[in-house]
N, C-alpha and C positions, 0 to 999 in steps of 0.2 A: 033317228036310226037306233034300233034297239041294240043292247049290249052284244048279243051273239053276232049280229050282222057287222057291227063296228069292229069287233075283235077279229072276225074273219077277214075283213077288208084290210085292216092294218097289218095283221099277221102275214097276209099274202104279199103285200107291198114290201114288208121288211124281208121276208124270206126270199123274194125275187130280187133283192138288192136294187129296188127302184131308185135310180140316180136322182130323182127329184125329191126324194124323201131324205132330207139332211137334218131337219129339226122337227121334233115332235113334241107338242104340248098337249097334254090330256087333261081335260077339265076334271074337277073333283067328282068323279062318278065311276071310276073303274072298280070292278069287283075282283075278288081273289082269282076267279077263273080268267078274267081279263089280264091280270098281272102274269099269270102262268103262261098264257098265250103269248103275251108280249115278251116275256123272258125267253121262251123257246125260240121265238123268231129272232131275237137279238143274238142268239148263239150262232145263227147262220148269216147275219147281216154284216156287211163290210162298208156301208155307206153312211149310216146314221151317225151324226156328230153330237147332237144335243137331244137329251130326253128330259122333259119337265113333267114331273108327277106331283108337283106341289099341291098340298092339301088333299091328296087322295089318301084314303084310309087303307094303306096297303099292309100295315102292321109288320110284326116280326117275320111272319111266314112269307109275306110278299117280299120283304127285304131279302130273305134267304133265296128266293127264286131269282131275284135280280142279281144278287151276289154270285150265284152260280153262272148266270149269263155273262157277267163281267169277266169271268175266267176264260171265256171263249170268244169274246168280242174285242176286236182290236181297232175299232174305229171310233167308239164313243169317247168324246173328250169332255163332255159336260153332262152331269147328272144332278138334277135338283129333286131332292126328297124332303124339302121343307114341309113341316107339319104333316108328315105321313104316318105318324103314330108308330114308329119303329121301335122305340124304347131301347132298353139295354140289349135285349136279345137280338133285335134287328141290327143294332150298331155292331154287335159282335160278328154277325154274319158278313156285314159290309166291310168291316175291318179286315177280315180274313181275305176278302177279294182285293181290297185296297193294297194289302201288303205285296201282292204279286202283279198288280196292274201296271202296265207300261204306257198306257195311253190316256187314262183319265187325268185331266188337268184341273177341272173345277168340280167340286162336290158340295152340294147344299144339304146340310143335315140340321138346320136350325129348327127349334121348337119341336123336338121329338122326345123330350123327357128321358134322355139316355142316362142322366145322372153320372156320378163319378166312375161307376163301373164301366159304363159305355165309353167314357172319356179315356179310361185306361186302355181299353181295347183299340180305340182309334189311335191313341198315342203310340202304342206298340207297332201298329201298322205303318205309321208315319216314319218310323225308324228304318223301314225297309223300302219305302216308296220314294222314287225320284222323279215321278211325272207330275204329281199334284203341285199346283202353284196357288190355288185358292181353295179355302175350306171355310164353310160357314157353320158355326156351332152355337150361335147365340140362343138364349132361352131354352137351355137344356138341363138346368139345375145341376151344373157341374160342380159347383162349390169350390172351395180352396183345394180340396184333394184332387178333384178332376182337373182343375187348372194347373196344379203341380205336375200331374202326369203329362199334360200337353206341353208345359214349359220344358220338361226334360226331353221330350221328343224333338222339340225345336232346336235343341243343342246339337242334335244329330242330323236332322233334316234341314238343310240350309236352302233348299229350293222353294219351299213354301213361302209365299210372299204376302198373301191376304188371308186373314183369319177371322 
């Protein structure tokens, strides 16, 4: 199935709140246009619980689209963006959404090269989030500085259980 047909099929199912579509795992092939379609559909969806975009090269721009969708989606509880090449800018976008999210419980951000600056943004968001219980951040080149930001956030956020 080519990208445009796939995007249209998934977008239609998400927009129509297909009750059978609760978990979605997308192989590493989604394009920027696909991420945009997915994000737009997520804004209207109230059934999807888990979205796995692991190893898709969505980058910071794709992360921004998904972050915007998270502000309107109140059903998604698990989002995996491991190795999605979001880097610092994408981490910032997602952190802004995470700060106001009330449903996201698990977030995978491992291996995204976000560095200490991205860790600072995520840490600030954690201070305002009370829904997240699991956060994956390994292999992000956080260093001592980034780890310090996160440690400070964990003094405030006592809900987070898995790091």
